[in-house]
C-alpha positions in Angstrom: 0.1 0.2 -0.1 2.7 2.1 1.0 5.0 1.5 -2.3 1.8 2.3 -4.5 1.0 5.6 -2.2 4.6 6.7 -3.3 4.3 5.8 -6.9 0.8 7.9 -6.9 2.4 10.6 -5.5 5.5 11.0 -7.6 3.4 10.7 -10.8 0.7 13.3 -9.8 3.6 15.5 -8.8 4.8 15.2 -12.5 1.6 15.1 -13.7 0.1 18.2 -12.1 3.0 20.0 -14.0 1.7 17.9 -17.3 2.0 15.0 -19.1 4.5 15.4 -22.3 8.2 13.9 -23.7 10.9 13.1 -26.5 11.7 10.4 -29.1 14.2 7.7 -29.4 16.9 9.1 -32.0 16.0 8.5 -35.9 18.1 5.6 -37.5 20.9 6.9 -40.1 21.2 5.3 -43.1 24.4 3.1 -43.0 24.9 3.1 -46.6 24.5 7.2 -47.0 26.5 9.6 -48.3 29.2 10.7 -45.7 28.0 14.0 -44.5 30.3 16.8 -43.2 29.9 17.4 -39.6 31.2 20.3 -37.1 32.9 19.1 -33.8 32.9 21.1 -30.7 36.1 23.0 -30.6 36.0 23.4 -34.2 34.1 25.4 -36.6 35.7 23.7 -39.6 33.6 20.8 -40.7 35.2 17.7 -41.4 34.4 13.8 -42.8 35.6 12.3 -39.5 35.0 12.8 -35.4 38.4 12.3 -34.8 40.5 15.4 -34.3 43.8 16.5 -32.6 41.8 17.7 -29.6 40.2 14.9 -27.3 36.5 15.3 -27.3 33.9 12.7 -25.7 30.6 12.2 -27.7 27.8 10.9 -25.6 25.0 9.6 -27.9 21.1 9.4 -27.3 21.6 6.1 -27.1 24.5 6.3 -24.4 22.0 8.4 -21.9 19.2 5.9 -22.7 21.1 2.9 -21.8 22.4 4.7 -18.6 18.6 4.4 -16.4 19.8 8.4 -15.9 16.8 10.9 -15.4 18.3 14.3 -16.2 21.4 15.5 -18.3 23.1 16.8 -14.7 22.8 13.3 -13.1 24.6 11.6 -16.5 27.1 14.7 -16.4 27.8 14.1 -13.2 28.8 10.5 -13.5 31.3 11.2 -16.3 35.0 10.6 -14.7 36.4 14.1 -16.0 33.7 15.8 -13.5 35.3 16.8 -10.0 35.3 19.2 -7.0 33.2 22.0 -7.6 30.4 20.3 -9.2 26.7 20.3 -7.7 24.7 17.9 -7.0 20.9 18.1 -6.7 21.0 17.4 -3.2 23.2 20.1 -2.3 20.4 22.2 -1.0 22.3 24.4 2.0 25.1 25.7 -0.8 24.8 29.4 -2.3 23.0 27.8 -5.7 20.6 25.4 -4.0 18.3 24.5 -6.7 20.6 24.3 -9.4 23.3 21.4 -10.6 26.3 21.8 -12.4 29.5 20.1 -13.7 33.3 20.9 -12.7 35.5 19.5 -15.4 39.0 18.6 -14.2 37.7 20.0 -10.5 38.7 23.4 -11.5 35.1 24.8 -10.9 31.8 25.2 -12.8 32.8 28.8 -13.5 35.6 27.1 -15.8 33.6 24.7 -17.7 31.8 26.3 -20.8 28.1 24.9 -21.3 26.7 25.3 -24.5 23.3 24.5 -26.2 23.2 23.7 -29.6 26.9 25.6 -29.6 26.1 29.0 -28.4 26.0 30.1 -24.5 22.9 30.4 -21.9 22.5 33.0 -19.2 24.0 31.8 -16.0 22.2 30.4 -13.1 21.2 33.5 -11.0 22.8 32.9 -8.2 26.8 32.9 -7.9 28.0 29.6 -6.4 30.2 30.0 -3.2 28.9 33.8 -3.8 31.7 33.9 -6.8 31.8 31.4 -9.7 28.7 32.2 -12.8 28.0 28.7 -14.2 25.2 27.7 -16.0 22.3 25.5 -14.5 22.3 21.9 -16.1 18.3 21.3 -15.0 17.0 23.8 -17.6 18.2 21.5 -20.2 15.5 19.0 -21.6 17.0 15.7 -21.4 14.1 14.1 -23.6 15.0 16.3 -26.7 19.1 15.7 -26.3 20.6 14.4 -29.4 24.4 14.1 -28.3 26.4 15.5 -26.2 30.0 16.5 -26.8 32.7 17.1 -24.2 35.9 19.0 -25.2 38.7 18.5 -22.7 41.5 20.8 -23.5 39.6 23.9 -23.6 38.4 25.9 -26.4 39.9 29.6 -27.7 38.3 29.8 -30.6 34.8 29.1 -31.5 33.6 29.4 -28.3 35.2 31.3 -25.5 38.8 31.8 -23.6 37.0 31.2 -20.7 36.5 27.9 -21.1 39.7 27.0 -19.4 39.0 23.8 -18.1 36.9 22.3 -21.1 33.4 23.0 -22.9 30.4 20.9 -23.1 28.0 21.0 -25.9 24.7 19.7 -25.3 23.0 19.0 -29.1 19.1 19.1 -29.7 17.6 17.1 -31.9 16.4 19.4 -35.6 15.0 17.6 -37.5 12.4 15.0 -35.9 9.2 13.8 -37.3 6.1 12.1 -35.5 4.8 11.8 -32.1 6.2 10.0 -29.0 5.0 10.1 -25.8 7.2 9.0 -22.5 5.9 8.4 -18.8 8.2 6.9 -16.5 8.2 6.1 -12.1 10.5 5.5 -9.7 10.6 4.9 -6.1 13.7 3.4 -3.8 14.3 0.1 -2.1 12.5 1.7 1.0 9.7 2.9 -0.7 10.2 6.7 -1.0 11.8 9.4 -2.8 9.6 8.9 -5.6 9.8 10.3 -9.1 7.4 11.0 -11.8 8.2 12.4 -15.5 6.3 12.7 -18.3 7.2 14.3 -21.7 5.8 14.7 -25.6 7.4 14.9 -28.5 5.9 16.3 -32.0 7.6 17.2 -35.3 5.9 17.7 -38.9 8.0 18.4 -42.2 10.9 17.2 -43.6 13.5 19.0 -44.5 14.8 17.4 -47.7 11.3 17.0 -49.2 9.1 19.8 -47.5 11.4 22.4 -47.1 10.4 23.1 -43.5 10.2 21.4 -39.8 8.8 22.3 -36.7 9.2 20.5 -33.6 8.1 21.1 -30.0 9.2 19.0 -26.8 8.0 19.1 -23.3 8.6 17.4 -20.2 7.3 17.5 -16.9 8.7 15.8 -13.6 8.6 15.9 -10.2 10.6 14.3 -7.3 9.9 14.0 -3.5 11.5 15.3 -0.6 13.6 13.0 1.2 14.8 13.5 4.9 18.2 12.3 6.9 15.6 10.3 9.0 14.4 8.3 6.7 17.4 6.7 6.4 17.7 5.8 10.0 18.0 2.0 9.8 21.0 2.5 7.0 24.3 2.3 9.0 26.0 5.9 9.3 23.9 7.2 6.5 22.2 10.7 7.2 23.4 10.3 10.8 24.7 13.3 12.5 25.4 11.0 15.9 28.1 8.8 14.7 29.1 7.8 18.4 28.0 4.2 17.1 31.0 4.2 15.1 33.8 5.6 17.5 33.1 9.3 16.9 32.5 12.1 19.6 29.3 13.9 20.4 30.2 17.2 18.9 30.3 16.3 15.2 29.6 19.2 12.5 26.3 18.3 12.7 26.0 18.0 16.4 24.0 21.0 18.8 23.3 21.2 22.2 27.0 20.3 24.0 28.4 22.2 26.1 32.0 22.7 26.7 34.2 24.9 28.5 32.8 28.5 28.2 30.4 27.6 25.3 27.4 26.1 24.1 26.0 24.9 21.0 22.3 26.4 20.5 20.0 23.7 22.7 16.1 23.6 22.2 15.9 24.2 25.9 18.2 27.2 26.4 21.6 27.3 28.0 22.2 30.5 30.5 25.7 31.3 30.9 26.7 31.3 34.5 27.8 34.9 35.8 30.2 33.4 38.6 31.8 30.2 36.5 31.4 31.3 32.8 30.4 28.3 32.0 26.4 27.5 30.2 23.9 25.5 32.6 21.2 23.9 30.5 17.4 24.4 31.5 15.3 21.0 32.1 13.2 19.7 29.3 15.3 18.1 27.3 13.5 15.1 26.6 10.8 16.5 25.1 12.7 18.0 22.4 15.4 15.7 21.1 15.6 12.6 20.0 19.3 11.5 20.6 18.9 9.2 23.5 22.7 9.5 25.2 23.1 12.7 26.1 25.6 15.1 26.9 27.5 14.1 30.3 28.3 17.7 30.4 24.7 18.9 31.2 23.5 19.8 27.3 20.6 19.2 25.6 22.3 17.1 22.9 20.7 16.9 19.4 21.5 16.3 15.8 20.6 18.1 11.9 19.1 14.8 10.8 16.1 15.6 12.9 14.7 17.8 10.6 17.2 18.0 7.7 16.4 16.7 4.0 18.9 14.6 2.2 17.7 15.4 -1.3 15.3 18.3 -2.2 11.4 18.4 -3.1 11.5 19.5 -7.1 8.9 20.0 -9.6 9.4 21.3 -12.7 8.9 21.5 -16.3 11.2 22.0 -19.6 9.8 22.9 -23.0 11.7 23.5 -25.9 10.8 24.2 -30.0 12.7 24.7 -33.1 11.2 25.8 -36.4 13.4 25.1 -39.4 12.6 26.6 -42.8 14.6 26.5 -46.2 14.3 29.5 -47.7 16.4 28.4 -51.2 18.9 25.7 -51.7 21.5 27.4 -49.9 19.7 29.4 -47.5 17.8 28.2 -44.1 16.0 30.4 -41.5 16.0 28.6 -37.8 14.8 29.8 -34.6 14.7 28.2 -31.3 12.6 28.8 -28.3 13.1 27.4 -24.6 11.7 27.6 -21.3 12.3 26.0 -18.0 10.4 26.1 -14.2 12.4 24.3 -11.6 11.0 24.5 -7.9 12.9 23.3 -5.1 12.0 22.7 -1.2 15.0 21.9 0.9 14.7 21.6 4.8 17.5 22.8 7.0 17.4 23.1 11.2 15.4 25.8 13.4 17.2 29.0 13.3 19.5 30.1 16.4 20.1 33.0 18.8 23.8 32.9 18.5 24.7 33.0 14.8 27.7 35.7 13.8 26.6 38.0 11.1 28.2 39.9 8.5 26.7 42.6 5.7 28.5 45.8 4.4 29.8 48.4 6.8 27.8 51.0 7.3 27.8 54.2 10.1 25.7 52.2 12.7 28.1 49.3 12.4 31.9 50.2 10.8 33.0 46.5 11.2 29.9 45.0 9.7 29.5 42.4 11.9 27.4 41.2 14.7 28.4 38.5 17.1 25.0 37.8 18.5 26.0 35.2 20.3 27.3 37.8 22.7 24.4 40.5 21.6 21.4 38.3 22.8 20.7 38.6 26.3 18.3 36.9 28.6 17.4 40.1 30.7 17.6 39.9 34.8 13.8 39.9 35.0 13.5 37.2 32.9 11.4 34.7 34.5 13.4 32.2 33.2 16.4 33.7 34.8 18.1 32.9 37.8 21.0 34.4 38.3 19.7 38.5 38.2 21.5 39.5 36.0 21.8 39.9 32.0 23.6 36.7 30.9 24.3 35.2 27.6 21.7 32.4 26.3 22.6 29.7 23.5 19.0 28.7 22.1 17.7 26.7 19.3 14.0 27.9 18.3 12.1 24.7 17.9 9.3 26.8 18.8 9.9 28.1 15.6 10.3 25.2 13.8 12.6 24.4 10.9 13.5 26.6 7.6 12.5 25.6 4.6 14.8 27.4 1.7 12.6 27.6 -1.7 14.4 28.0 -4.8 11.7 28.8 -7.8 13.9 29.0 -10.9 12.7 30.4 -14.7 14.8 30.2 -17.5 14.2 31.3 -20.9 16.1 30.8 -24.2 15.2 32.6 -28.0 17.6 32.0 -30.8 16.9 33.4 -34.7 19.6 32.5 -36.9 20.4 32.2 -40.6 22.7 29.7 -42.0 23.3 28.3 -45.7 26.4 28.7 -48.1 27.4 31.9 -50.2 30.0 32.2 -52.6 31.9 28.9 -51.5 31.5 29.7 -47.6 29.5 28.0 -45.3 28.2 30.3 -42.8 25.6 30.7 -39.5 24.7 33.6 -37.6 22.4 34.5 -35.2 20.8 36.4 -32.2 20.6 34.7 -29.0 18.4 36.1 -25.9 18.2 33.8 -22.5 17.4 35.0 -18.9 17.5 33.4 -15.5 15.3 34.3 -12.7 15.3 33.0 -9.2 13.0 33.5 -6.6 14.3 32.7 -3.0 12.4 32.1 0.1 13.7 31.3 3.4 11.0 30.5 5.9 11.3 30.8 9.7 14.3 33.6 9.6 14.1 35.3 12.8 14.4 39.2 13.3 16.9 39.8 15.0 15.9 43.2 16.7 12.3 41.6 18.0 14.2 38.9 19.6 16.7 41.0 21.4 14.1 43.1 23.2 11.7 39.9 23.4 14.4 38.4 25.3 15.9 41.3 27.4 13.8 44.2 27.5 11.2 44.8 30.0 9.5 47.6 28.7 9.1 45.9 25.5 5.6 44.5 24.9 6.8 41.0 23.8 8.8 40.8 27.0 9.1 38.3 28.1 9.9 35.6 25.1 9.4 32.2 27.3 11.9 29.6 25.6 12.4 25.7 25.8 10.1 24.0 28.0 8.1 27.1 28.6 7.6 28.4 25.0 3.7 27.5 25.0 3.2 30.6 27.0 4.2 32.6 24.0 1.0 34.6 22.3 0.8 34.0 18.7 1.6 38.0 18.4 5.6 37.2 19.4 5.9 34.6 16.6 4.0 36.8 14.2 6.8 39.6 14.8 9.6 37.3 15.8 9.5 35.0 12.4 9.4 36.2 8.7 10.2 34.5 5.5 13.2 36.2 3.9 13.3 36.7 0.1 15.1 37.7 -2.9 14.3 38.3 -6.5 17.3 37.6 -8.6 18.0 37.9 -12.4 21.0 37.1 -15.1 20.6 38.1 -18.8 22.8 37.3 -21.8 22.6 38.8 -25.1 24.7 37.7 -27.8 24.9 38.4 -31.9 27.5 36.3 -33.1 28.8 35.4 -37.1 31.2 32.2 -38.1 32.1 31.1 -41.8 34.1 28.6 -43.3 35.3 26.9 -46.4 37.9 24.8 -48.4 40.7 27.3 -49.8 43.0 25.2 -51.9 44.2 21.9 -52.2 47.3 20.3 -50.1 48.9 17.2 -50.3 46.5 16.2 -47.3 43.8 17.1 -49.1 41.8 20.6 -48.4 43.0 23.7 -46.7 40.2 25.0 -44.4 39.4 28.4 -43.0 36.9 29.2 -40.7 36.6 33.4 -39.1 33.8 34.1 -36.6 32.9 36.8 -34.1 30.5 37.7 -31.1 29.1 40.6 -29.2 27.5 39.9 -26.1 26.3 41.5 -23.3 25.5 39.7 -19.9 24.2 41.5 -16.7 23.6 39.8 -13.3 21.5 41.5 -10.5 21.3 39.2 -7.3 20.3 41.4 -4.6 20.5 39.8 -1.0 17.8 38.3 1.2 15.5 40.7 2.8 16.5 42.2 6.2 20.6 41.1 5.3 21.8 44.4 4.4 22.3 45.7 8.3 22.1 42.2 10.4 18.4 42.5 11.0 17.6 38.7 10.0 20.3 35.4 11.1 21.6 35.5 7.7 24.5 37.1 6.2 24.8 39.5 3.2 24.9 37.5 -0.3 25.0 39.9 -2.7 26.1 40.7 -6.6 25.7 42.9 -9.3 27.0 43.8 -12.2 27.3 44.1 -16.3 29.8 43.2 -18.9 30.3 43.7 -22.6 32.9 41.5 -24.9 33.2 41.6 -28.2 35.4 38.6 -29.9 36.8 37.5 -33.5 38.4 34.4 -34.0 40.5 32.5 -36.8 41.3 28.9 -37.7 42.8 27.0 -40.0 43.4 23.0 -40.6 45.7 22.2 -43.2 46.5 18.6 -43.7 49.6 19.1 -44.9 49.8 15.5 -46.2 48.2 12.7 -46.1 49.4 11.1 -42.6 49.6 14.7 -41.2 46.7 17.4 -40.2 47.6 20.9 -38.2 45.2 23.3 -37.5 45.4 26.4 -35.7 43.2 29.0 -33.9 43.4 32.5 -32.5 40.9 34.9 -30.6 40.7 37.9 -29.8 38.7 39.1 -26.5 38.0 42.5 -25.4 36.0 43.6 -22.2 36.0 47.5 -21.0 39.1 47.1 -18.9 41.1 43.9 -20.6 41.9 42.5 -23.8 43.5 39.0 -25.2 44.8 37.3 -27.2 44.7 33.4 -27.0 45.9 30.8 -29.6 45.1 27.2 -30.0 47.7 24.6 -31.8 47.1 20.9 -32.5 48.5 18.7 -34.6 47.6 14.4 -35.7 49.8 12.2 -37.6 48.2 9.4 -38.8 51.3 7.0 -39.9 48.4 4.0 -40.4 44.5 3.7 -40.7 44.6 2.3 -37.2 46.7 4.5 -34.9 47.0 8.1 -34.9 49.2 10.6 -32.5 47.7 14.2 -31.5 49.0 16.9 -29.7 46.9 20.4 -28.3 48.0 23.8 -26.8 45.8 25.9 -26.0 45.7 29.5 -23.9 42.4 30.5 -22.1 41.6 34.1 -20.5 38.7 34.8 -17.7 37.8 38.2 -17.1 36.8 39.0 -13.5 32.8 38.3 -13.2 30.6 40.7 -11.5 30.3 38.8 -7.9 34.2 39.3 -8.0 34.8 42.5 -9.1 32.0 44.7 -8.3 32.5 46.7 -4.6 28.6 45.9 -4.2 28.7 41.6 -4.3 29.5 40.5 -0.9 29.4 36.8 0.0 29.8 34.7 4.0 30.5 31.0 2.7 31.6 28.3 4.9 33.6 25.7 5.6 34.8 23.1 7.5 38.9 24.2 8.9 41.3 23.1 11.7 41.5 26.0 14.5 45.1 26.6 14.4 45.1 28.2 17.8 42.8 26.0 19.7 44.2 22.8 17.9 47.9 23.3 16.7 49.3 20.4 15.0 45.7 18.4 15.2 46.0 18.4 18.7 43.4 20.2 21.1 45.0 23.2 23.0 45.3 23.1 26.6 43.1 25.5 28.6 39.5 24.5 27.1 39.8 23.6 23.5 38.1 20.0 22.2 38.1 17.7 19.6 35.3 19.9 17.8 37.8 22.7 17.4 39.9 20.3 14.9 37.1 20.5 12.2 34.9 23.4 13.1 32.5 24.8 10.6 33.2 28.9 10.1 32.1 31.5 8.3 34.4 33.5 5.7 33.4 37.0 4.6 34.4 37.7 0.8 33.7 41.3 -0.9 34.5 42.0 -4.5 37.8 43.6 -5.6 38.0 45.9 -8.6 41.5 45.7 -8.4 41.6 41.9 -9.7 43.5 41.2 -13.0 42.4 38.2 -15.3 43.0 34.7 -14.9 44.9 33.6 -17.8 46.0 29.9 -18.5 47.8 27.3 -20.5 46.5 23.5 -21.3 48.6 21.1 -22.9 47.4 17.3 -24.0 49.4 14.5 -26.1 47.7 11.4 -26.5 47.0 8.6 -29.4 43.8 7.1 -30.9 44.4 3.5 -31.8 41.8 0.6 -32.9 44.5 -2.6 -32.8 41.7 -5.2 -33.2 38.7 -5.5 -35.2 35.6 -3.5 -33.3 38.2 -2.1 -31.0 39.0 1.2 -30.7 41.0 2.8 -27.7 42.5 6.6 -27.0 44.5 7.6 -24.4 45.7 11.4 -23.4 47.6 13.1 -20.9 46.4 16.1 -19.8 47.7 19.2 -18.3 46.1 22.7 -17.5 47.9 25.7 -15.3 45.5 28.5 -14.8 47.7 31.4 -13.1 46.9 34.5 -11.7 43.4 32.8 -10.5 40.7 34.3 -8.6 40.3 33.0 -5.2 39.2 34.1 -2.2 42.3 33.3 0.9 42.3 30.0 1.2 40.2 29.0 4.2 42.8 27.8 6.2 44.8 31.0 5.8 42.5 32.9 7.1 40.9 31.0 10.0 45.0 32.2 10.9 44.7 35.8 10.7 44.4 38.0 13.6 41.3 39.3 12.0 39.0 36.4 12.4 36.4 37.0 14.6 36.8 34.7 18.1 34.2 34.5 20.8 35.5 35.0 24.4 36.0 32.0 25.8 39.8 31.9 25.6 42.1 29.5 26.8 43.0 29.3 30.5 46.0 27.7 31.3 47.5 28.0 35.2 44.7 30.0 35.7 45.5 32.6 33.0 43.2 33.7 30.2 45.1 33.8 26.9 43.7 36.7 24.6 42.1 36.0 21.2 41.7 32.0 21.8 37.9 31.9 22.0 36.4 29.5 19.5 36.5 30.6 15.7 33.6 32.3 14.3 34.4 34.3 11.2 37.3 35.0 9.0 38.0 37.5 6.0 38.8 36.1 3.0 38.9 39.2 0.3 39.0 38.0 -3.5 42.4 38.0 -4.4 44.9 37.1 -7.4 46.2 33.8 -6.2 49.4 32.1 -7.8 48.2 29.5 -9.7 46.4 26.3 -9.7 47.7 23.2 -11.7 46.3 20.0 -12.5 48.2 16.8 -14.1 46.0 13.8 -15.8 45.2 11.1 -18.0 42.4 10.0 -19.9 41.5 6.2 -20.8 38.5 5.5 -23.2 38.1 2.1 -24.4 35.6 0.4 -26.4 35.0 -2.8 -27.7 32.3 -4.3 -29.9 31.6 -8.3 -30.1 29.4 -10.3 -32.5 27.6 -13.2 -31.0 26.0 -14.3 -33.9 22.5 -15.7 -32.8 23.2 -14.6 -29.7 22.9 -10.7 -30.6 25.9 -8.3 -29.9 27.6 -6.6 -27.4 29.7 -3.7 -26.1 32.0 -3.1 -23.9 33.6 0.7 -23.0 35.8 1.6 -20.2 36.4 5.4 -19.2 39.3 5.9 -16.8 40.5 9.6 -15.2 43.8 9.6 -13.1 44.7 12.8 -11.4 48.0 12.9 -11.1 48.1 16.1 -9.6 46.2 18.7 -8.3 48.1 21.7 -6.8 46.9 25.5 -5.7 49.5 27.8 -4.9 48.9 31.2 -2.7 51.3 34.6 -3.6 52.8 34.2 -0.2 54.2 30.6 -2.2 52.4 28.5 0.3 51.3 25.0 -1.9 48.2 22.4 -1.3 48.5 19.6 -3.1 44.9 17.9 -3.1 45.4 14.9 -5.3 44.4 11.8 -3.5 42.6 14.2 -0.6 39.6 15.2 0.7 40.5 18.6 0.1 39.8 21.5 -1.9 37.4 21.8 1.1 37.1 25.9 0.1 35.3 24.3 -2.7 31.0 24.2 -2.7 30.9 21.0 -0.5 34.1 19.9 0.2 34.1 16.5 -2.1 37.3 15.9 -2.3 40.0 14.7 -5.6 40.1 11.4 -5.7 43.1 10.5 -7.7 41.1 7.8 -10.0 37.7 7.7 -11.5 36.5 4.6 -13.5 32.9 4.2 -15.6 32.9 0.7 -16.9 29.6 -0.5 -19.1 28.5 -3.6 -20.8 25.8 -3.2 -23.4 23.7 -6.5 -24.7 21.4 -6.4 -27.3 19.3 -9.3 -29.0 16.5 -8.3 -31.5 14.6 -6.0 -29.5 15.8 -6.3 -26.3 18.8 -4.3 -24.5 20.6 -4.9 -21.3 23.2 -2.5 -19.8 25.1 -2.7 -16.6 27.5 0.6 -16.0 30.1 0.3 -13.1 31.0 3.3 -11.7 34.3 3.7 -9.1 35.7 6.7 -7.0 39.5 5.7 -5.0 39.8 6.0 -2.2 41.2 9.6 -0.7 42.8 10.5 2.4 41.0 12.2 4.7 43.2 15.9 5.2 42.7 19.0 4.0 45.6 18.9 1.6 48.6 16.4 1.4 50.9 16.2 4.2 48.4 17.8 6.6 47.0 16.3 10.1 44.1 13.7 9.6 41.4 15.9 9.7 39.1 13.7 11.8 39.6 11.5 14.9 37.8 9.2 16.8 36.7 9.7 20.0 40.1 8.3 21.4 41.6 10.8 19.3 43.0 8.3 16.8 42.8 9.0 13.3 39.6 8.5 11.4 38.3 7.1 9.4 40.8 4.0 9.7 43.9 4.5 8.9 42.6 8.4 8.1 41.4 7.5 4.7 38.0 7.6 3.2 37.2 4.5 1.9 37.1 3.7 -2.7 33.3 3.3 -3.3 32.0 1.2 -6.4 27.8 1.0 -7.4 26.5 -1.0 -10.3 23.3 0.0 -12.4 21.4 -2.1 -14.4 19.2 -1.0 -17.3 16.7 -2.5 -19.8 14.9 -1.8 -22.9 11.9 -4.0 -24.7 10.5 -3.2 -27.8 7.0 -4.7 -27.4 5.7 -3.7 -30.7 7.4 -1.4 -33.2 5.6 1.6 -31.5 5.8 0.3 -27.7 9.0 0.1 -26.3 8.9 -0.7 -22.2 11.9 0.2 -20.1 13.3 0.3 -16.2 16.6 0.3 -14.4 18.0 0.2 -11.4 20.4 2.5 -9.5 22.9 1.0 -7.1 21.8 -2.5 -8.2 23.5 -4.5 -4.9 22.6 -1.4 -2.4 26.1 -0.8 -1.3 26.1 1.7 1.4 28.2 5.0 1.0 31.4 4.8 3.2 31.1 6.9 6.3 32.4 10.3 5.6 33.0 12.6 8.5 34.0 15.5 7.2 31.8 16.7 4.0 29.4 19.4 4.5 27.4 18.3 2.1 26.0 15.2 2.9 25.4 13.8 6.6 27.9 11.7 6.9 28.3 10.6 3.4 29.9 12.3 0.5 27.7 13.7 -1.7 29.6 12.1 -5.0 28.5 8.7 -3.3 24.6 10.0 -3.1 23.5 6.9 -4.8 25.3 4.4 -1.9 22.6 6.8 0.6 19.8 6.9 -1.2 19.8 3.0 -1.9 18.8 0.9 -4.6 16.9 2.9 -6.8 14.2 1.3 -9.4 12.5 3.3 -12.4 10.1 1.8 -15.3 8.5 3.5 -18.0 7.0 3.4 -21.2 7.5 4.8 -24.3 5.0 4.8 -27.3 5.7 6.3 -30.8 2.3 7.4 -32.8 
């Protein structure tokens, strides 16, 4: 019964948005003429997809066989995706409600995502308050024809800012017919239900009718999944990991009391003015579900009592394209796209003791308020036994958990002409796209009301009863105290582009190709902060970014097959910003001594000017990351005088402010590889890569910012031999302004192998393997400090602290027999040292002080997914998939803040085995 209910809810949610989908690709005639195609990274059309640049092509078939429901889900399984990728479940991040890919772990900003070869407006809220990126959730999965991933950067056609590479998502263009698709899914626990419905319709054949119109629409919904819904799945979703040897005061634990300090607690804890220590008020059992309570007398509770694991999602994608042959040599086309995605994520209740940052003003020239010291319980408050104003630590369970709603709308329009004139193939278009994001954070606190209701006897709302006595409060108090914080953010992008290519002359190896092009684009960002954050009036820091840029660019590219076995290509691009300009070259060479073997190499330079969130003085953000307090936990050991193990892995905030003096980032990329078909049905490519991004724009690292004397600390200073040591209190906030760091350098190897087998009466099979090995991932600061992240849990300054495994491998085995296809995919992530950077002390410890997890390593993780499709009739197809077939449990990860006790890269191991089933019908 529960299973039926979960599925019904998911389908209802999906179909409530409506009910439409896409069709399978129309098979091409294998005996037809060779068509010249344009490959991502080059504007010169050629008869082969193998260029000097390493390009990974994901077909429509690959997407279908994967069992993944969205483009983002699939791309985040790529072995080249790394730290800085944004999964759906990261609901407490800056850009909650979005998804993104981060090639080479260089961040979503350095990965250029295109739709049909053109840019899209970025998500309307920068990740980490800094990084503009394209939201993959706006792409209609059912309309995708193929995806091309260029792994060496691109400096000619698309932009020098594609430092880590290009992801070009190509949608269907010439579909005829009608296809309906519907699917549902749920986990083995009969929850986390999903539903999706889609319709694709197309009419008109370009070659015969001179036109084609295609419409695709899809509607989907996902149920919310809470961490407590996985209470029986070992450590998954548990904030309390004491059963596995850890201390009580982990990053998701609250309410515990230490010397001179206390975490927020649902009973309220008051600071004894004589001892300086906190004392919990009674009534813990009616709030906390934690059985083994704090021996120091606190009311211990954990975030999984409230927090979501996966958000509730409802959305739709719409895409249409119209193409008309105006003559034999001229074609008009137009595209329109619209996406709406509503995401809801639940967090813990608010507390009285946050440290809030905002732009300095006359009333507060520091721009920082430590409410832990400013919020006091008045001397005459009925719950205050001390007779003097005292500090308190209180988590407002009576107000309830905060819910973050992110409603994003994206639209995109393209009008273009393409054709042939005087031997030139040309394509020109005008693109407008924009993204609008509405944030609504519920149960935020009006801090002035809170301060008065607790401490001002003359205020009409005094006294605010807390904890066990909160039932005495009138409704008027909560009406004044609790508020919804909202914001409306937009980004806009307008682009006028032109490109043309032709063959100039015949060389010994073939035709010399030339391409030229240019573009003008205007992009703007208006990301105001949440209401009430400009002066610290609510319990949330100020996060805002404003600004605009105009960019002009031209490029030239040549492809020269100088002899039959050697092809050289070169490109140069010139970009002009208001304050900066760049000339970035790209060179490539391919030598094919045998029909089955080729060597290839590329060199490319990149350039990225500071974005509005980075250079504008009106931009400011406060991010959070886990660090080791260098004062209270030197060398990884709690300092004498009151420090605890919690100081060795503490989550702090860091204020980051736009810097108009920033200089552009520059990069150099190199690849060297081979393509080899040693046997019949075998295809192999091996490419070494190196990318060095210099002068890169980063905030001062959290590790360094934590050691600065400007860091904000509480006043529970360490006390040694009866003497308090100044400025040694619990670390709360640091200042990490944007700066041009020295460089980041990434080196590694990509391997791609495919083998096809003919099995006679038993059909055919294909085995594929992709492997990315990261040999080195180094970030260097201006002072010469170098951080090696390869094989470690760092870089924890980036997004969700997911880490940088040295190896990621994806292996696929696919079997086809008549109308049946079965595909199994194994995804492997290597183990990682649980350190912030190579050579550092272990980032986590067990309660007994020994390194954690075992041997200070996060275990490797492998899952196997299975999918099957069966063509019942020429019109009807049924399909299904099982994600995490063997229900593997993700390794316990005590450091990441992207998932509760599991790494966000291992989300399928947290959710557990997941089933999907669907039908596709072609009319």
